C-alpha positions in Angstrom: 62.9 116.9 61.6 63.7 113.4 60.8 64.5 112.6 57.0 61.9 110.4 54.7 62.3 106.9 55.7 63.9 104.6 52.6 63.3 101.0 51.8 65.0 98.2 52.6 65.1 97.6 49.2 67.0 100.9 48.0 69.5 100.2 50.6 70.4 96.5 49.3 70.3 98.1 45.8 72.9 100.6 46.6 75.0 98.0 48.3 74.6 95.8 45.1 76.1 98.7 43.0 78.7 99.7 45.1 80.1 96.0 45.8 79.2 94.0 43.1 79.2 96.4 40.3 81.8 98.9 41.7 79.8 102.0 40.5 80.5 105.6 42.2 78.5 107.0 44.8 76.9 109.9 42.0 76.1 106.6 39.5 74.6 105.0 42.2 72.3 107.9 42.9 71.3 108.7 40.0 70.5 104.7 39.5 68.4 104.6 42.7 67.0 107.8 42.5 68.2 109.2 45.7 70.8 111.9 46.7 74.2 111.0 46.8 74.9 112.4 50.2 71.9 109.3 51.1 74.4 106.8 49.1 77.2 108.0 51.4 75.2 107.7 54.5 74.3 104.2 53.6 77.8 103.4 53.1 79.1 104.8 56.1 76.6 103.1 58.2 77.0 100.0 56.6 81.0 100.5 57.0 80.3 100.9 60.9 77.8 98.0 61.2 80.5 95.7 61.1 78.6 93.4 58.2 80.1 92.1 55.1 78.7 92.2 52.0 77.1 89.6 50.5 74.6 90.1 53.7 74.2 86.7 55.7 71.2 85.0 55.2 69.8 85.9 58.9 70.0 89.5 58.0 66.8 89.4 55.5 64.3 92.1 54.7 61.6 91.1 57.4 64.5 91.3 60.1 65.7 94.6 59.6 63.6 97.2 61.0 63.7 100.4 62.5 63.5 100.6 66.5 63.5 103.3 69.4 65.3 105.2 70.5 65.4 106.7 66.8 68.5 105.9 64.9 68.6 102.2 66.4 68.2 98.9 64.2 66.9 95.4 65.1 68.7 92.6 63.1 67.0 89.6 64.3 66.3 90.0 68.0 69.6 92.1 68.0 69.5 95.7 68.7 72.4 97.6 66.8 73.8 101.2 67.8 72.7 104.4 66.1 75.3 104.0 63.1 73.9 101.0 62.0 71.6 99.6 59.2 
């Protein structure tokens, strides 16, 4: 069964707290009100994606959406792999 879908706003907040404020995963989880394992998953997917922080302007909220097959993401017109944001 697939997990609950999270908002891009929460994903960006996790990345901001990690990279800008250098908070630990437990602190981020409490702040964003998600589990520590979800924070870990977001950070692992971001690391595997090859993107850098801060995100480039072309990676705006409307351009980052889930697509089929499950686990893939679309960044603009580029389909990313299953472990990407």
